[in-house]
VEXBA-258677 format. One record per residue: x, z, y of N, C-alpha, C in turn; residue in one letter. Coordinates in steps of 0.1 Angstrom, whole numbers, padded with zeros to 4 digits, always signed. Layout:
N
XZYXZYXZYa/...
//
This chain:
437
-1454-0993-0332-1447-1002-0346-1443-0994-0354m/-1436-0984-0352-1432-0974-0361-1443-0967-0370i/-1453-0966-0363-1465-0960-0371-1473-0970-0380i/-1473-0983-0375-1477-0994-0383-1470-0997-0394i/-1457-0999-0392-1449-1003-0401-1446-0992-0413k/-1444-0981-0409-1442-0969-0419-1453-0962-0424k/-1466-0964-0416-1479-0956-0422-1475-0942-0419k/-1478-0932-0431-1476-0918-0429-1460-0915-0428y/-1451-0925-0432-1437-0920-0432-1431-0918-0420n/-1439-0922-0409-1435-0920-0395-1433-0906-0392f/-1442-0897-0398-1439-0883-0397-1429-0877-0400i/-1420-0882-0409-1405-0879-0414-1394-0887-0407i/-1400-0896-0397-1390-0906-0390-1383-0901-0377d/-1371-0896-0377-1367-0890-0364-1368-0899-0351p/-1366-0912-0355-1368-0922-0344-1381-0921-0336m/-1393-0916-0345-1406-0917-0339-1405-0906-0328f/-1400-0893-0333-1398-0881-0325-1390-0884-0311y/-1380-0893-0312-1369-0896-0302-1376-0905-0292m/-1384-0912-0297-1393-0919-0287-1404-0913-0279l/-1409-0902-0288-1420-0893-0280-1412-0885-0270m/-1399-0878-0273-1392-0871-0263-1390-0880-0251i/-1385-0892-0253-1381-0901-0241-1394-0903-0233f/-1407-0906-0240-1418-0909-0233-1424-0895-0225i/-1421-0883-0232-1424-0870-0226-1415-0869-0212l/-1404-0871-0213-1394-0865-0203-1392-0878-0191f/-1393-0891-0196-1388-0902-0188-1398-0913-0188f/-1410-0912-0195-1418-0923-0196-1432-0920-0188g/-1432-0909-0180-1444-0906-0173-1440-0898-0160q/-1447-0898-0149-1445-0891-0139-1458-0884-0133t/-1454-0871-0128-1466-0865-0121-1467-0866-0106k/-1455-0865-0101-1454-0866-0086-1443-0874-0080e/-1431-0875-0087-1422-0884-0082-1424-0899-0085i/-1419-0905-0076-1420-0920-0078-1406-0927-0079v/-1402-0932-0090-1388-0936-0092-1386-0949-0083l/-1374-0951-0077-1370-0964-0070-1368-0975-0080s/-1370-0986-0076-1368-0998-0085-1354-1000-0091e/-1345-0995-0081-1331-0993-0089-1332-0984-0102k/-1338-0974-0100-1338-0963-0111-1344-0966-0122s/-1355-0972-0122-1364-0980-0131-1355-0989-0140e/-1348-0999-0133-1340-1010-0139-1330-1002-0149l/-1324-0990-0143-1312-0985-0149-1318-0978-0160i/-1329-0971-0159-1335-0964-0170-1339-0972-0182l/-1345-0986-0179-1349-0994-0187-1336-1001-0195t/-1325-1003-0189-1315-1008-0195-1309-0999-0203l/-1307-0986-0201-1304-0974-0208-1311-0974-0221s/-1324-0973-0219-1334-0974-0231-1331-0983-0242f/-1330-0998-0237-1328-1005-0248-1316-1007-0255f/-1303-1003-0247-1291-1002-0253-1290-0990-0262i/-1297-0979-0259-1295-0968-0267-1305-0969-0279f/-1316-0973-0278-1326-0973-0290-1321-0987-0299f/-1317-0996-0291-1312-1009-0298-1300-1005-0309g/-1291-1000-0302-1278-0996-0309-1282-0986-0321t/-1292-0975-0317-1295-0967-0327-1302-0974-0340t/-1311-0984-0337-1319-0989-0347-1308-1000-0356y/-1299-1006-0349-1289-1014-0356-1280-1006-0366f/-1274-0996-0361-1266-0987-0369-1272-0979-0379i/-1284-0975-0378-1293-0968-0387-1296-0981-0400r/-1297-0991-0398-1297-1003-0408-1286-1007-0416n/-1275-1001-0410-1261-1005-0417-1261-0997-0430r/-1254-1000-0440-1252-0992-0451-1243-0979-0450e/-1233-0981-0442-1224-0970-0440-1219-0963-0453l/-1216-0972-0461-1212-0965-0477-1202-0955-0477k/-1192-0955-0469-1181-0946-0469-1187-0932-0466f/-1195-0932-0456-1201-0917-0453-1211-0913-0463l/-1220-0923-0467-1232-0919-0475-1226-0916-0490v/-1216-0923-0494-1210-0921-0506-1203-0907-0508n/-1196-0905-0497-1189-0891-0496-1198-0880-0500y/-1208-0880-0491-1219-0867-0493-1226-0869-0505f/-1228-0881-0513-1234-0884-0526-1222-0878-0536q/-1212-0881-0534-1200-0875-0544-1201-0860-0544r/-1201-0854-0531-1202-0840-0530-1212-0832-0537k/-1225-0838-0536-1238-0833-0542-1235-0834-0556s/-1228-0844-0564-1227-0847-0578-1217-0834-0582t/-1206-0831-0573-1197-0820-0577-1206-0807-0577v/-1215-0806-0565-1222-0792-0564-1235-0793-0571l/-1233-0795-0584-1246-0794-0592-1254-0783-0592k/-1247-0771-0591-1253-0758-0590-1262-0756-0579s/-1261-0766-0569-1269-0765-0557-1280-0774-0559l/-1284-0782-0570-1296-0786-0572-1307-0778-0570d/-1320-0786-0565-1331-0778-0560-1339-0771-0571i/-1339-0757-0573-1347-0750-0584-1353-0737-0577k/-1363-0732-0582-1371-0721-0577-1362-0711-0576p/-1362-0705-0563-1355-0692-0558-1361-0680-0566l/-1353-0673-0574-1359-0659-0577-1362-0649-0564t/-1367-0639-0565-1372-0629-0555-1358-0622-0552r/-1349-0621-0560-1336-0614-0556-1328-0623-0548s/-1328-0637-0551-1320-0647-0543-1327-0648-0529q/-1340-0647-0527-1345-0648-0516-1343-0635-0506q/-1342-0626-0513-1339-0611-0507-1324-0612-0501f/-1315-0619-0509-1302-0620-0507-1300-0628-0494f/-1308-0639-0492-1308-0648-0483-1314-0642-0470l/-1324-0634-0471-1329-0629-0459-1320-0617-0454f/-1309-0610-0461-1300-0602-0458-1292-0608-0448l/-1286-0621-0453-1276-0628-0443-1285-0629-0431i/-1297-0635-0429-1305-0635-0418-1303-0621-0409v/-1307-0609-0417-1305-0599-0411-1292-0594-0405l/-1281-0599-0411-1268-0598-0408-1267-0602-0392t/-1271-0616-0392-1270-0624-0379-1278-0614-0369y/-1289-0612-0372-1299-0605-0363-1291-0590-0356i/-1283-0584-0365-1278-0571-0362-1265-0574-0355t/-1259-0585-0357-1246-0589-0351-1249-0595-0337f/-1260-0603-0336-1265-0606-0322-1269-0596-0311d/-1278-0586-0317-1282-0576-0308-1270-0567-0304l/-1262-0565-0314-1250-0554-0310-1239-0561-0302s/-1238-0574-0304-1230-0582-0294-1235-0584-0279l/-1248-0585-0280-1254-0586-0264-1256-0574-0258n/-1258-0564-0266-1257-0547-0262-1245-0545-0255t/-1233-0549-0261-1220-0547-0258-1218-0556-0244w/-1220-0568-0244-1216-0577-0234-1228-0573-0220l/-1239-0569-0222-1248-0566-0212-1249-0553-0209y/-1242-0544-0215-1240-0529-0212-1251-0519-0217g/-1261-0525-0222-1271-0516-0228-1280-0525-0236s/-1289-0519-0246-1298-0528-0253-1309-0531-0245f/-1313-0523-0236-1324-0528-0227-1322-0540-0220e/-1309-0539-0213-1304-0552-0205-1303-0564-0215k/-1299-0560-0227-1295-0572-0234-1308-0579-0240a/-1318-0572-0242-1332-0580-0246-1342-0583-0235v/-1334-0581-0221-1345-0585-0211-1335-0595-0202t/-1323-0601-0207-1315-0607-0199-1321-0620-0197r/-1326-0628-0204-1333-0642-0200-1323-0650-0193f/-1327-0657-0181-1319-0666-0174-1309-0659-0162y/-1314-0646-0158-1308-0644-0146-1298-0633-0148y/-1298-0625-0158-1288-0614-0159-1275-0619-0164r/-1263-0616-0157-1250-0619-0163-1243-0610-0170l/-1234-0611-0180-1229-0602-0188-1220-0594-0180p/-1220-0581-0182-1210-0571-0176-1196-0574-0182e/-1194-0579-0193-1180-0581-0199-1178-0597-0197i/-1170-0602-0189-1170-0616-0188-1160-0621-0197e/-1151-0615-0202-1137-0621-0208-1140-0617-0223d/-1151-0618-0229-1153-0613-0242-1144-0624-0251a/-1140-0620-0262-1132-0627-0271-1139-0640-0277p/-1133-0652-0276-1140-0663-0282-1144-0663-0295t/-1136-0656-0304-1141-0655-0318-1154-0648-0320y/-1158-0638-0311-1172-0633-0312-1182-0642-0310l/-1181-0652-0302-1193-0664-0300-1192-0672-0312s/-1180-0675-0316-1180-0683-0328-1187-0677-0340i/-1184-0664-0343-1191-0658-0354-1206-0658-0351i/-1210-0655-0339-1225-0655-0334-1231-0667-0339q/-1225-0678-0332-1229-0691-0336-1230-0697-0349f/-1221-0692-0357-1219-0694-0372-1232-0688-0380s/-1234-0675-0377-1243-0668-0383-1256-0673-0379l/-1257-0680-0365-1272-0683-0362-1276-0696-0369y/-1264-0705-0372-1265-0718-0380-1269-0714-0392s/-1263-0705-0399-1265-0703-0413-1279-0698-0414v/-1283-0688-0406-1298-0684-0405-1308-0694-0405s/-1306-0703-0396-1314-0713-0395-1315-0722-0405s/-1307-0725-0414-1305-0731-0426-1312-0724-0436l/-1311-0712-0439-1318-0702-0448-1333-0701-0445i/-1337-0704-0432-1351-0704-0428-1356-0717-0436l/-1349-0728-0434-1355-0741-0441-1356-0739-0455f/-1344-0734-0462-1343-0732-0476-1354-0723-0482v/-1357-0711-0476-1368-0705-0478-1382-0708-0478l/-1384-0716-0467-1397-0725-0464-1398-0734-0473s/-1388-0742-0476-1390-0753-0484-1393-0750-0499y/-1385-0740-0502-1388-0734-0515-1402-0728-0518n/-1405-0721-0510-1420-0716-0510-1430-0727-0512n/-1427-0739-0504-1437-0748-0501-1437-0757-0516s/-1425-0761-0522-1422-0767-0532-1427-0762-0546k/-1424-0748-0547-1427-0740-0557-1437-0730-0559f/-1444-0731-0546-1454-0721-0544-1449-0707-0547n/-1439-0702-0542-1434-0689-0543-1440-0681-0530t/-1438-0668-0530-1442-0660-0518-1434-0661-0505s/-1443-0663-0494-1436-0664-0483-1432-0653-0476y/-1429-0643-0482-1427-0626-0475-1415-0628-0468f/-1404-0633-0475-1390-0633-0468-1390-0645-0460y/-1396-0655-0461-1397-0666-0451-1404-0662-0437t/-1414-0655-0439-1421-0648-0427-1412-0639-0419n/-1406-0631-0428-1399-0619-0421-1383-0625-0413l/-1378-0636-0420-1369-0642-0414-1373-0649-0402s/-1384-0657-0404-1389-0664-0390-1392-0653-0378f/-1398-0643-0381-1402-0631-0370-1389-0627-0365l/-1377-0624-0375-1367-0619-0369-1358-0628-0361a/-1359-0639-0365-1352-0650-0357-1360-0652-0343l/-1371-0653-0344-1380-0655-0332-1378-0644-0320a/-1378-0633-0325-1376-0621-0318-1363-0620-0311l/-1353-0624-0318-1339-0623-0313-1336-0635-0302v/-1343-0645-0308-1342-0658-0297-1349-0657-0285a/-1361-0648-0283-1369-0647-0272-1361-0643-0259f/-1351-0631-0261-1344-0630-0247-1334-0640-0242p/-1331-0650-0250-1323-0659-0246-1329-0668-0234r/-1343-0666-0233-1351-0674-0224-1353-0688-0226g/-1348-0694-0236-1349-0709-0238-1359-0710-0249t/-1370-0718-0244-1383-0720-0251-1378-0730-0264r/-1368-0738-0262-1365-0747-0273-1360-0740-0285g/-1354-0728-0283-1347-0720-0293-1359-0713-0301a/-1371-0712-0296-1383-0707-0302-1390-0719-0310i/-1391-0729-0302-1399-0741-0309-1390-0747-0321i/-1377-0747-0321-1370-0753-0333-1373-0746-0344v/-1375-0732-0344-1379-0724-0356-1391-0731-0363l/-1401-0732-0355-1414-0738-0360-1411-0751-0365l/-1405-0760-0358-1400-0773-0365-1396-0773-0377i/-1386-0764-0380-1379-0762-0393-1388-0758-0405i/-1398-0751-0401-1409-0745-0411-1418-0758-0414i/-1422-0764-0403-1432-0775-0405-1424-0788-0412i/-1411-0790-0409-1403-0799-0416-1403-0796-0430l/-1399-0784-0434-1397-0780-0448-1408-0784-0454a/-1422-0780-0450-1434-0782-0456-1437-0798-0458k/-1435-0804-0448-1436-0820-0448-1427-0827-0459i/-1416-0824-0459-1404-0829-0467-1408-0826-0480i/-1414-0813-0484-1416-0811-0497-1427-0817-0502s/-1437-0819-0493-1449-0827-0497-1443-0841-0499n/-1436-0846-0493-1431-0861-0496-1425-0861-0511f/-1416-0851-0511-1407-0852-0525-1415-0851-0536s/-1428-0845-0534-1435-0841-0545-1449-0852-0545s/-1448-0861-0538-1457-0874-0539-1472-0868-0534g/-1470-0856-0526-1483-0852-0519-1486-0859-0505l/-1496-0856-0500-1501-0861-0485-1491-0853-0477s/-1486-0859-0467-1474-0850-0457-1481-0839-0450p/-1494-0842-0449-1501-0831-0438-1506-0822-0449l/-1506-0821-0462-1513-0811-0469-1507-0799-0468k/-1516-0788-0465-1512-0774-0467-1506-0772-0451g/-1506-0781-0440-1501-0777-0427-1512-0775-0418i/-1521-0785-0416-1532-0784-0408-1541-0770-0411l/-1543-0761-0403-1552-0749-0404-1547-0741-0415f/-1535-0742-0419-1529-0733-0431-1525-0720-0424s/-1528-0707-0429-1523-0696-0424-1507-0696-0425p/-1501-0704-0434-1486-0703-0437-1480-0710-0424k/-1487-0719-0418-1482-0725-0405-1488-0720-0393v/-1499-0716-0394-1507-0710-0381-1500-0697-0376l/-1495-0690-0387-1490-0676-0382-1478-0679-0376y/-1466-0688-0378-1456-0689-0369-1457-0698-0358p/-1469-0704-0360-1473-0715-0346-1479-0704-0336g/-1488-0697-0340-1494-0686-0329-1483-0678-0322l/-1473-0673-0330-1461-0666-0325-1454-0673-0315i/-1451-0688-0319-1444-0697-0311-1451-0700-0297v/-1465-0701-0300-1474-0704-0287-1473-0693-0277l/-1474-0681-0283-1475-0669-0274-1460-0666-0268l/-1450-0667-0274-1436-0665-0270-1435-0679-0258m/-1438-0689-0262-1436-0702-0250-1444-0698-0238f/-1458-0693-0239-1463-0692-0225-1456-0680-0219l/-1453-0669-0229-1447-0656-0221-1434-0661-0215a/-1426-0671-0219-1413-0674-0213-1416-0681-0201l/-1425-0691-0201-1431-0699-0191-1434-0689-0179s/-1440-0678-0183-1447-0669-0171-1434-0661-0166s/-1426-0658-0174-1414-0649-0168-1402-0656-0163i/-1403-0671-0164-1391-0681-0160-1387-0679-0148r/-1395-0677-0137-1390-0675-0124-1390-0660-0119n/-1390-0651-0126-1390-0637-0122-1377-0630-0131k/-1372-0620-0123-1361-0613-0126-1367-0601-0135e/-1365-0597-0146-1370-0588-0156-1359-0577-0155i/-1363-0565-0148-1352-0556-0148-1351-0546-0160d/-1363-0544-0167-1363-0535-0180-1374-0539-0188n/-1377-0528-0199-1385-0533-0209-1400-0529-0204l/-1400-0518-0196-1413-0518-0189-1420-0529-0181d/-1410-0534-0173-1413-0546-0164-1417-0558-0173m/-1410-0560-0185-1414-0571-0194-1428-0567-0200l/-1430-0556-0203-1442-0554-0208-1454-0556-0200q/-1453-0550-0189-1464-0554-0177-1465-0568-0175n/-1454-0575-0174-1455-0589-0171-1462-0598-0181t/-1459-0594-0194-1465-0600-0206-1481-0596-0206i/-1484-0582-0205-1497-0576-0204-1504-0585-0195t/-1500-0587-0184-1508-0594-0171-1508-0607-0173e/-1501-0614-0182-1499-0628-0183-1512-0635-0183m/-1515-0646-0174-1526-0655-0174-1520-0668-0182d/-1527-0672-0193-1525-0682-0200-1524-0696-0192f/-1536-0698-0188-1539-0709-0180-1529-0712-0169s/-1525-0699-0161-1515-0699-0150-1502-0703-0155q/-1498-0696-0168-1486-0699-0174-1482-0715-0174s/-1494-0719-0181-1495-0736-0183-1492-0743-0170q/-1499-0739-0160-1498-0746-0146-1484-0742-0140k/-1478-0731-0143-1464-0727-0138-1455-0736-0144d/-1457-0739-0160-1448-0747-0167-1449-0764-0162y/-1460-0766-0159-1463-0782-0154-1457-0783-0141s/-1457-0773-0132-1454-0775-0118-1437-0773-0119s/-1433-0765-0125-1417-0764-0126-1410-0772-0134t/-1416-0779-0146-1410-0785-0156-1414-0799-0156e/-1424-0804-0150-1432-0817-0152-1424-0828-0151g/-1418-0828-0138-1409-0841-0135-1394-0836-0132d/-1391-0824-0139-1377-0819-0134-1367-0829-0138l/-1368-0834-0152-1356-0842-0156-1356-0855-0148l/-1367-0861-0145-1370-0873-0136-1364-0872-0123l/-1365-0860-0118-1360-0857-0106-1345-0856-0104k/-1339-0850-0114-1324-0848-0116-1319-0861-0121d/-1326-0870-0127-1322-0884-0129-1323-0891-0116y/-1331-0892-0108-1333-0898-0096-1323-0893-0086e/-1320-0880-0086-1309-0873-0077-1295-0880-0082l/-1292-0880-0096-1279-0885-0100-1278-0900-0095s/-1289-0910-0097-1288-0922-0092-1286-0925-0079v/-1294-0916-0070-1293-0916-0055-1280-0910-0049d/-1274-0900-0055-1262-0893-0051-1248-0901-0053k/-1247-0901-0067-1234-0907-0072-1232-0921-0069f/-1221-0923-0063-1217-0937-0059-1222-0939-0044g/-1230-0929-0037-1233-0930-0025-1226-0920-0015n/-1236-0907-0016-1231-0897-0007-1219-0887-0016t/-1220-0890-0029-1211-0882-0038-1203-0894-0044v/-1188-0892-0047-1181-0902-0055-1184-0901-0070p/-1183-0913-0075-1187-0914-0090-1174-0906-0097y/-1181-0898-0108-1170-0892-0116-1164-0904-0126l/-1150-0901-0128-1146-0910-0138-1153-0914-0151p/-1151-0927-0156-1157-0932-0168-1157-0923-0178l/-1146-0918-0180-1144-0911-0191-1145-0894-0190n/-1154-0892-0180-1155-0876-0176-1163-0871-0187y/-1174-0875-0191-1182-0870-0202-1174-0871-0217t/-1168-0880-0218-1163-0884-0231-1150-0873-0232l/-1143-0869-0222-1132-0861-0224-1138-0847-0224k/-1150-0843-0218-1157-0830-0219-1161-0829-0234a/-1166-0838-0240-1170-0837-0254-1158-0836-0265v/-1149-0844-0263-1138-0843-0272-1128-0831-0271l/-1128-0827-0258-1118-0816-0257-1126-0804-0257l/-1139-0803-0260-1146-0789-0258-1144-0780-0268n/-1139-0783-0280-1136-0772-0289-1123-0762-0286p/-1117-0766-0276-1106-0758-0272-1111-0748-0263i/-1108-0735-0266-1112-0725-0258-1108-0723-0244p/-1116-0720-0236-1112-0721-0221-1101-0710-0218r/-1104-0699-0225-1093-0690-0224-1078-0695-0227s/-1078-0704-0236-1064-0710-0238-1062-0722-0228v/-1072-0728-0223-1069-0739-0213-1080-0738-0202w/-1075-0733-0189-1083-0729-0178-1089-0742-0172k/-1082-0753-0174-1083-0767-0168-1093-0775-0179e/-1096-0770-0187-1105-0778-0199-1116-0786-0191k/-1120-0797-0194-1130-0803-0185-1145-0797-0189p/-1150-0798-0176-1165-0791-0180-1176-0802-0181v/-1187-0801-0187-1197-0810-0190-1204-0813-0178g/-1211-0825-0178-1219-0831-0166-1229-0822-0162f/-1234-0814-0170-1246-0806-0167-1243-0799-0155g/-1229-0793-0155-1226-0782-0146-1223-0789-0135v/-1215-0801-0136-1211-0809-0121-1226-0814-0115a/-1236-0815-0123-1248-0819-0116-1254-0807-0108l/-1252-0795-0114-1256-0784-0108-1247-0782-0092t/-1234-0784-0094-1229-0785-0081-1234-0794-0073e/-1237-0807-0077-1242-0815-0066-1257-0811-0061v/-1265-0803-0069-1279-0801-0065-1277-0790-0055k/-1267-0783-0056-1264-0771-0047-1257-0775-0034l/-1255-0790-0033-1247-0795-0022-1234-0796-0022g/-1227-0795-0032-1212-0793-0033-1206-0807-0038g/-1195-0811-0039-1188-0821-0045-1174-0818-0051q/-1172-0805-0054-1160-0797-0060-1162-0798-0076n/-1156-0807-0082-1156-0810-0097-1144-0804-0102f/-1137-0796-0097-1125-0790-0102-1130-0782-0115e/-1124-0782-0128-1129-0774-0138-1131-0760-0136p/-1120-0753-0127-1121-0739-0128-1131-0735-0119q/-1136-0742-0108-1145-0741-0099-1161-0741-0108h/-1161-0753-0115-1175-0755-0122-1177-0745-0132l/-1166-0741-0139-1167-0732-0150-1174-0718-0145a/-1174-0716-0132-1181-0702-0127-1195-0702-0128d/-1202-0716-0128-1215-0718-0130-1221-0713-0143y/-1233-0705-0144-1237-0700-0154-1248-0709-0161k/-1252-0719-0154-1263-0728-0159-1259-0743-0157w/-1265-0751-0162-1265-0765-0161-1276-0773-0162s/-1278-0786-0157-1290-0792-0156-1287-0806-0165n/-1297-0813-0165-1297-0829-0174-1304-0838-0165a/-1297-0850-0168-1303-0863-0161-1306-0873-0172a/-1306-0869-0185-1307-0878-0194-1295-0888-0196g/-1295-0896-0206-1283-0903-0208-1281-0915-0196v/-1292-0918-0192-1291-0930-0181-1284-0924-0168a/-1290-0912-0165-1283-0906-0153-1271-0900-0153g/-1267-0895-0166-1255-0890-0168-1244-0903-0168e/-1247-0913-0174-1241-0924-0176-1238-0931-0163g/-1246-0930-0153-1247-0937-0140-1236-0928-0132w/-1235-0914-0134-1227-0905-0127-1213-0908-0130a/-1210-0915-0145-1197-0917-0148-1193-0932-0145n/-1192-0936-0134-1188-0948-0128-1199-0958-0128n/-1210-0955-0125-1220-0964-0123-1226-0971-0136g/-1228-0983-0135-1234-0993-0144-1226-0993-0156i/-1213-0994-0154-1204-0991-0167-1206-0981-0174y/-1206-0969-0168-1208-0956-0175-1225-0956-0182g/-1233-0963-0176-1248-0965-0183-1245-0971-0196v/-1238-0983-0195-1239-0992-0206-1228-0983-0216i/-1219-0979-0212-1210-0970-0222-1217-0959-0231l/-1223-0952-0223-1226-0939-0229-1241-0941-0236y/-1248-0952-0231-1261-0954-0240-1256-0960-0252s/-1247-0967-0253-1240-0974-0265-1236-0962-0275f/-1227-0954-0269-1220-0942-0277-1231-0934-0284l/-1242-0931-0275-1253-0922-0281-1260-0928-0289m/-1261-0941-0288-1270-0948-0299-1262-0948-0310g/-1248-0950-0309-1240-0951-0321-1241-0938-0329l/-1241-0928-0323-1242-0914-0328-1254-0911-0334y/-1264-0916-0327-1280-0912-0330-1282-0921-0344a/-1277-0933-0346-1278-0942-0357-1271-0937-0368g/-1259-0931-0366-1253-0926-0379-1261-0914-0385i/-1266-0905-0375-1275-0895-0379-1288-0900-0387l/-1293-0909-0381-1305-0914-0388-1303-0921-0402l/-1291-0926-0402-1289-0931-0415-1285-0922-0427r/-1280-0911-0421-1280-0898-0430-1293-0892-0435l/-1302-0892-0425-1316-0888-0429-1323-0897-0437v/-1321-0910-0437-1327-0919-0446-1323-0916-0459d/-1309-0915-0458-1302-0914-0474-1306-0902-0481a/-1309-0891-0473-1309-0878-0480-1322-0867-0478f/-1330-0872-0471-1341-0865-0466-1348-0860-0479l/-1352-0869-0488-1357-0866-0501-1350-0860-0512l/-1338-0856-0510-1329-0853-0520-1333-0841-0527s/-1327-0842-0541-1330-0829-0550-1319-0820-0551d/-1311-0820-0539-1298-0811-0539-1298-0805-0526n/-1295-0792-0525-1296-0784-0514-1286-0790-0504y/-1274-0793-0508-1264-0797-0500-1267-0809-0491f/-1271-0821-0499-1276-0832-0490-1289-0829-0485t/-1296-0823-0490-1310-0819-0480-1306-0813-0468l/-1298-0804-0468-1294-0798-0455-1286-0807-0447l/-1279-0814-0451-1271-0824-0443-1282-0833-0436i/-1292-0836-0444-1302-0845-0437-1309-0837-0426s/-1314-0825-0430-1321-0817-0419-1314-0815-0407l/-1298-0811-0406-1291-0811-0397-1289-0823-0389l/-1289-0835-0395-1288-0848-0390-1302-0851-0382s/-1314-0847-0388-1326-0849-0382-1326-0841-0367f/-1323-0829-0368-1323-0818-0358-1316-0824-0347l/-1303-0829-0351-1293-0833-0341-1299-0846-0335a/-1304-0855-0340-1310-0868-0335-1318-0865-0323s/-1326-0853-0324-1337-0850-0314-1329-0846-0301l/-1317-0843-0301-1311-0837-0291-1303-0848-0284l/-1303-0860-0288-1295-0873-0283-1303-0878-0270t/-1314-0874-0267-1324-0883-0257-1322-0875-0244v/-1325-0863-0244-1329-0855-0231-1316-0851-0224r/-1303-0849-0230-1291-0846-0222-1292-0831-0217g/-1281-0825-0213-1269-0833-0212-1263-0839-0223d/-1253-0847-0223-1248-0853-0234-1239-0843-0241i/-1231-0833-0235-1222-0825-0242-1231-0814-0249l/-1239-0809-0242-1249-0799-0249-1256-0807-0263s/-1261-0818-0259-1268-0824-0270-1259-0826-0284g/-1246-0829-0281-1238-0831-0292-1233-0819-0297i/-1229-0810-0290-1224-0798-0295-1234-0791-0302t/-1245-0788-0298-1257-0781-0305-1263-0790-0316q/-1262-0800-0318-1265-0810-0329-1253-0811-0339g/-1241-0816-0335-1231-0817-0345-1223-0805-0349l/-1221-0795-0340-1212-0784-0346-1219-0776-0358y/-1232-0775-0357-1238-0766-0369-1234-0775-0382p/-1234-0788-0382-1233-0796-0392-1217-0795-0398m/-1208-0794-0387-1195-0792-0390-1191-0780-0397l/-1197-0769-0391-1198-0756-0396-1204-0754-0411f/-1214-0761-0412-1219-0759-0426-1211-0768-0437f/-1204-0777-0432-1193-0785-0441-1181-0775-0443l/-1177-0770-0433-1165-0758-0435-1169-0748-0445l/-1182-0743-0444-1185-0732-0453-1185-0738-0469i/-1190-0750-0469-1189-0757-0482-1176-0759-0485i/-1166-0761-0477-1151-0765-0482-1148-0751-0486f/-1150-0740-0480-1145-0727-0486-1151-0721-0499f/-1165-0724-0499-1171-0719-0511-1169-0727-0524i/-1168-0741-0522-1168-0751-0533-1161-0745-0543e/-1149-0741-0544-1141-0737-0556-1150-0728-0565p/-1157-0718-0558-1164-0707-0564-1178-0715-0572f/-1184-0724-0565-1196-0730-0568-1192-0741-0580i/-1182-0746-0581-1176-0755-0590-1171-0747-0602r/-1165-0737-0602-1158-0731-0614-1163-0718-0619y/-1170-0710-0609-1170-0696-0612-1185-0690-0610k/-1193-0699-0601-1205-0693-0596-1215-0703-0598w/-1229-0699-0602-1240-0707-0603-1249-0701-0593s/-1254-0712-0587-1267-0707-0577-1278-0701-0583f/-1280-0706-0595-1292-0701-0604-1289-0689-0611n/
//
């Protein structure tokens, strides 16, 4: 219906991609067969979540939209204009600063450069009590660098300028994201570049797919992402001890086998964890309190070094259950270095059964609806401030479906809050002393 109603506009409609993500992870099975109870809970959550999202999206939300609109009026010097080569170079230097800081920090945390770039999922930091402010700086620089990649790509597409610094920024960000072992961190870089091109085409009145299909400007990052995706799939279940082992593993990589490994390990993973949540919680494992996830989200900004009993997200609690335990004390759960996800429905069920399903499906729909309203209002903006708010809202909305809820909100909302914080501090200079152009 979205495709029929919006024609080509569905390409820049986040709800279309949210539906595709839901279908990909929860709408099809390869091996697992869901129980009738699980299917009913999943269906209920689906209708509450997407129904609330659609309803909120179509509200005016004047207080929010007008606030950002007024901000863009004040920040007139951020109106979209062609970037000079020196301005592009300056933005690239910021990306380079993040790359240098990230590599330096991880080299210190893991004991050596070689250990840092081969850490992936298995290696734990040698320094466990690193200052919280270092992680904040790292996350902040990463958020800014991702926005810079979008600005460079959008400017290149809209004004037909050189892609030199865009390609350098993409390659640098992809290389530093690779050792994290998270394929999503690689894919999001390609999404940013493609979104920049599509949005630029729409704002210029061009076909949304013009210059995307079979374009070297997109094929180059696309090929890099594909190779890294397959490489990460190949080494996902292996411990890489050094660079030589990494090189040998990648050299001997079988692309078809990598795809099979991905399908076998990831195919029904979310559905299995969802079924596990429905089967265990309220049966062999006691329900978590109704406000368990809500407390974890609201109190997450407090550093754990300050408050040892700070609530831990559901994804880690699910890991405890998968390992056969039932100890949900925060200090115990905080020792785990990884988490799992069961979707909004599975996490809602763990939070006191059907009441949690209704509550969290509604709350996540409310959150997603607000994000989509901002996308609708500013996606074709002619000001970088509101355009980037729209981009951040777009990317954040894609994180609302898969779960876990804490990770989905923090990874989507925090970059936006940090961007607003940056604007708050530099606004006086932009208004009175400094011109972007």
